[in-house]
Short mmCIF file of the C-alpha atoms (twelve columns), coordinates in Angstrom:
data_MODEL
# 
_entry.id   MODEL 
# 
loop_
_atom_site.group_PDB 
_atom_site.id 
_atom_site.type_symbol 
_atom_site.label_atom_id 
_atom_site.label_alt_id 
_atom_site.label_comp_id 
_atom_site.label_asym_id 
_atom_site.label_seq_id 
_atom_site.Cartn_x 
_atom_site.Cartn_y 
_atom_site.Cartn_z 
_atom_site.pdbx_PDB_model_num 
ATOM 1  C CA . MET A 1  -1.801  23.234 -11.483 1 
ATOM 2  C CA . ASP A 2  -2.260  19.525 -12.443 1 
ATOM 3  C CA . ILE A 3  -5.248  18.304 -10.705 1 
ATOM 4  C CA . ASN A 4  -3.695  14.912 -10.160 1 
ATOM 5  C CA . ILE A 5  -1.215  16.453 -8.059  1 
ATOM 6  C CA . VAL A 6  -3.744  17.948 -5.822  1 
ATOM 7  C CA . ARG A 7  -5.526  14.891 -5.658  1 
ATOM 8  C CA . HIS A 8  -2.298  12.917 -4.619  1 
ATOM 9  C CA . CYS A 9  -1.380  15.632 -2.055  1 
ATOM 10 C CA . LEU A 10 -4.663  15.607 -0.427  1 
ATOM 11 C CA . HIS A 11 -4.542  12.004 -0.364  1 
ATOM 12 C CA . GLU A 12 -1.296  12.038 1.600   1 
ATOM 13 C CA . LEU A 13 -2.814  14.440 3.959   1 
ATOM 14 C CA . ASN A 14 -5.456  12.427 4.489   1 
ATOM 15 C CA . ASN A 15 -3.050  9.490  5.432   1 
ATOM 16 C CA . TYR A 16 -1.646  11.618 7.985   1 
ATOM 17 C CA . ILE A 17 -5.058  12.888 9.263   1 
ATOM 18 C CA . THR A 18 -6.137  9.733  9.910   1 
ATOM 19 C CA . GLY A 19 -3.259  8.652  12.104  1 
ATOM 20 C CA . ILE A 20 -3.934  11.876 14.018  1 
ATOM 21 C CA . LEU A 21 -7.594  11.046 14.566  1 
ATOM 22 C CA . GLY A 22 -6.746  7.449  15.447  1 
ATOM 23 C CA . TYR A 23 -4.207  8.099  18.080  1 
ATOM 24 C CA . SER A 24 -6.177  11.194 19.649  1 
ATOM 25 C CA . GLN A 25 -9.285  9.081  19.709  1 
ATOM 26 C CA . LEU A 26 -7.080  6.152  21.537  1 
ATOM 27 C CA . LEU A 27 -5.649  8.600  23.844  1 
ATOM 28 C CA . ALA A 28 -9.305  10.333 24.730  1 
ATOM 29 C CA . LYS A 29 -10.230 6.770  26.066  1 
ATOM 30 C CA . LYS A 30 -7.078  6.846  28.716  1 
ATOM 31 C CA . GLU A 31 -7.256  8.401  31.933  1 
ATOM 32 C CA . MET A 32 -5.405  11.721 32.165  1 
ATOM 33 C CA . PRO A 33 -5.761  15.140 33.788  1 
ATOM 34 C CA . GLU A 34 -8.731  17.673 32.493  1 
ATOM 35 C CA . ASP A 35 -6.272  19.905 31.077  1 
ATOM 36 C CA . ILE A 36 -4.551  17.268 29.023  1 
ATOM 37 C CA . LYS A 37 -7.823  15.705 28.000  1 
ATOM 38 C CA . THR A 38 -8.870  19.013 26.693  1 
ATOM 39 C CA . MET A 39 -5.758  19.356 24.287  1 
ATOM 40 C CA . VAL A 40 -6.439  15.957 22.989  1 
ATOM 41 C CA . GLU A 41 -10.101 16.666 22.274  1 
ATOM 42 C CA . LYS A 42 -8.687  20.172 20.541  1 
ATOM 43 C CA . ILE A 43 -6.445  17.818 18.624  1 
ATOM 44 C CA . ASN A 44 -9.209  15.465 17.417  1 
ATOM 45 C CA . LEU A 45 -11.470 18.391 16.565  1 
ATOM 46 C CA . ALA A 46 -8.856  20.188 14.473  1 
ATOM 47 C CA . ALA A 47 -7.906  16.664 12.608  1 
ATOM 48 C CA . ASN A 48 -11.591 16.216 11.975  1 
ATOM 49 C CA . LYS A 49 -12.050 19.590 10.434  1 
ATOM 50 C CA . ALA A 50 -8.829  19.395 8.087   1 
ATOM 51 C CA . ALA A 51 -10.285 15.841 7.058   1 
ATOM 52 C CA . ASP A 52 -13.650 17.734 6.380   1 
ATOM 53 C CA . ALA A 53 -11.616 20.367 4.258   1 
ATOM 54 C CA . ALA A 54 -9.815  17.867 2.300   1 
ATOM 55 C CA . LYS A 55 -13.306 16.180 1.440   1 
ATOM 56 C CA . LYS A 56 -14.687 19.290 0.284   1 
ATOM 57 C CA . ILE A 57 -11.677 20.045 -1.999  1 
ATOM 58 C CA . LEU A 58 -11.839 16.802 -3.530  1 
ATOM 59 C CA . ALA A 59 -15.563 17.243 -4.039  1 
ATOM 60 C CA . GLU A 60 -15.348 20.393 -5.899  1 
ATOM 61 C CA . ILE A 61 -12.260 19.206 -7.664  1 
ATOM 62 C CA . HIS A 62 -14.798 16.093 -8.768  1 
ATOM 63 C CA . ASN A 63 -17.687 18.659 -9.581  1 
ATOM 64 C CA . ASN A 64 -15.330 20.944 -11.702 1 
ATOM 65 C CA . ASN A 65 -14.234 17.698 -14.058 1 
ATOM 66 C CA . GLU A 66 -17.822 16.709 -14.444 1 
ATOM 67 C CA . ARG A 67 -18.361 20.472 -15.485 1 
ATOM 68 C CA . GLY A 68 -15.635 20.197 -17.923 1 
# 
């Protein structure tokens, strides 16, 4: 698989993840029932994990390219 395609896909995913994180953080500041607040926190946590995974994949690609 072409590494540039993977990088492009990860970049696009990060764009969506950034939106999810932003909106979930805005929602978390609003008054809401506790069960809804818990769901928003879970969305935020999942989006953070996805962002971390994408960063790790990009770092691995970068490291592999440096090694040759």
